[in-house]
N, C-alpha and C positions, 0 to 999 in steps of 0.2 A: 504493500499500501503505501502509494506516494503522498508524501506530508511537506507541503511546501509552504515556509511563512508568508503573512499577508503581502507584503513587499512585492516576492516574486510573482504574485497573482493581479497586482496592480496594471492596469493598461493593456490590455492582453492584445489588443488591434495593433499598439506602438510598439510592443516588444515581441510579437507573434513569433518571428523568426527565432530571437534568442530563446525564447522558452521554450520553442520545437527542440531546438536542439540540447538545450538542457535538460528536457525531460526524457531524451532517448538517454545522455549522458548519466542521468540521477539513477534511471531504470537498471542501466548498467551496473552502477555503483553497488546499489543496495542489494542486488543478484550475485554479487562475487562472493565463491567460495574459493578462492586461489591460493589462500593461505589459510590450511587446517589450524595450527596453530593458533592464529589469532582469533579466527571462527569461534573456534573451541571455547577459548578464554571468555569471548563476549559474550557466548549462551551461558556459561557457567554463571559469569556474574549477572547476567538478568535474570537467572534463576535465584542464584542465593541472595542477591541485593544487599543494599546498606541499609540498618535498623533503622535510620533515618527517613527511607525511602521507600520501608516494606511493603506500604500499599501504592506504591505507582506500578504501572506497568511499563517495564522496560522495552525501548527501544530493539536493542541486542542484534541491530545489522549494521553492517556498512554506512557511514553517514556521508552523504553529499555535500556540498558546498551549498551557500545561501546567501543571499542579496541582490543588489540591481544587476539585471542582465545587461544594462547598457555602461555599466562602473567603467569609469577608469583607474580607478585603485583597485588592487587585488593585494587580499591579504592572506599569506600563506604559514597555519600553523603547524605543529609537529604530530599529532594524533588526537582523537576523540578522549576523553577522559573516562575510565572507567564508570563513574558513577555520576559523569557530566554530561555530555554528547550521547556515551552510549546508552544512557538513560532515556535523555528527551527526544533524542533523533535529529538535534541541530548542533554544528560545531559551536564549541565556546559557547555554550547553554548548562545554567543549572549547577555551576561550580563559581570559588571564586576569581578564577582566571578570567572566565569571560565577563565578569562585573566589573573586573578591573581595565580588560581592553574596551567594553562597550560604553565605560565610563569618558576615558579618550578618544575613542571616535565619536561621542555626544558632544564634548568640548569642542571639538575640531570641526563640529558639522556633517560628520559622516552618518549619524545615526541619530533617530527622532526620541529615543530616551536611554538611560544610561545603566540601566540594568537587561540581564538575559538571562531569563529565568526558566521560558518555556517554552514551547515551540507555537502557544497560541498566547503571547504576552502583549502584542502589539507592536514590537520590534519593528524596525523597517531601518534598513541602511540605505545611503544617499550617497551615489555613485562610488558605491562601495561592495564587493565580494568577499566571503571568506570562505576558505580551503584548508585543508589538512593534507599534509604532505603522505600520510596514512590515514587510509578512511577506516580503520577498527582499532578500538581501543587495545594497546600492547601490555603484556603482563611488565610490571615494574616504569610502564612509558618508556619501553627500550625495544621499537621493531630490531629486526635483524636485517643486515644489508640485502639478506635475498627479499625478503619482506617490502623494504625500500624499493628495490629494483623492481618489482612487481605493480606495485601500486603507483610508480612513476606513469604509468598507462591511462592511469584515471586522471592522476592531474592535470596530463598533456589533453587529453581529450574534453576536459573541464574548462582549459584554459582558452581551446581553440574554440569552443563555443560561446566566449567572451571577447567579441572582436575589436573593444574598444579599450583595453586595456592599456595604460601607458606608464604606469607603475607599480614595482610589488613591494609589498613590506612582508620580508622574511622573518617572522620569529622562532630565534632560536637557530644554531648551527645548522642542525639537522636540514631545517625548515629550508634553510639559505643554501645549502649543499646541494639538495634535491631541486630547488629553484635554478640554480646555476646550470646543472645537468640537462634538466628541461629547456633552459633558452640556450643551450650549445644545440641541442638538437634543431632549434628554431633559427640556427644560424649565426648565435652570438659570439662576438670576439671577446674569448675570455683569456688572454695572454698579454701580461702575467695572470694567473688566477685570482681572481679577489680573495682575500681571506674576511671570513667572518668576524664582523666586532659591531656593538652597538652605535649606530649613527653612520655607520660606512654608508658611500653612495657608490654604485657600481653602474657605470654607463658601457654598454657591451655593444654598442652599433647602433645605426640610427633606425633600423628595423625591429628592433628589442626594446622591451621596456627597461626602462630604469629600477635596478635593484636596491634596496636600502633594507639593511639590517639592524634588529632590534632585538634585542633581550626579548624572552619568552615571559609573560606574565603566568610564570607559577607561583605558588604559595612560597617555594622557596626563595623566588627573588624579591617578589614583592615585600615579604615579611622580612626579609632581611637588608631590605635597602638597596640590594643590587640594581633594582628597576624601580623607579620612583615616578610617581605622574608626572612630576615634569619633564622626566627624561623621556617617556613616550610621550609627550606633547610634542616634543622637538622634533622627534621622529615623523609623525602626523604634519609638523607645519611645513618640514622638509618635502614630504610627500606632495601636500598640496600645491607649495611652490614647484616643484619638477611635473606636476600634471597641468600647470597654467604655463610653463614652457614648451610642454608637450606638442 
């Protein structure tokens, strides 16, 4: 069963080509069973649940991206959280990381509300779209290299269905490296190879989106001060400026 957030269902006639392409990609993502370890883990978590969410019906399947089909900003995260997106069915939804990210997007004009609690919470992204490098929650948040390779095809397909993307913000090194691999497939000039860092800006050729690095808004980073709200705001201001010059 497909469950798209409200912003993806707005102005169907205006966005029909993007919606049709994204619907096909989303169907392929949700039905994917290519990584047995990840599928077994997601199903196990969905059955066992977390005490705080024992009454919830968990999504328990691969999670597609969401947002504005005409977005010029693409945000790439690592993977669904076991009791976040694996529960809610929407990436960066239902946990502290999602609220931290959405608060930054709200402050910078990319979201209409500053929380991301559940799939029918009224959240709409504006000129932004969010995906994950890996579409299933991995044990200990650590996908294997083989699982990363397998899931790159989903990232490639979803990005191909977003024709206006001009800037990509990668949240964390794994997402940064996966995005680099994708852009190299799309003709990016990556020599010397850009190294991940918070606020790093990589321009990879006239036909490729600008890539911006950002620390992941995990609890480990936000609770320790490695990533602050001001630091994330600077990243999205940089992204906004890059969009204006694209």
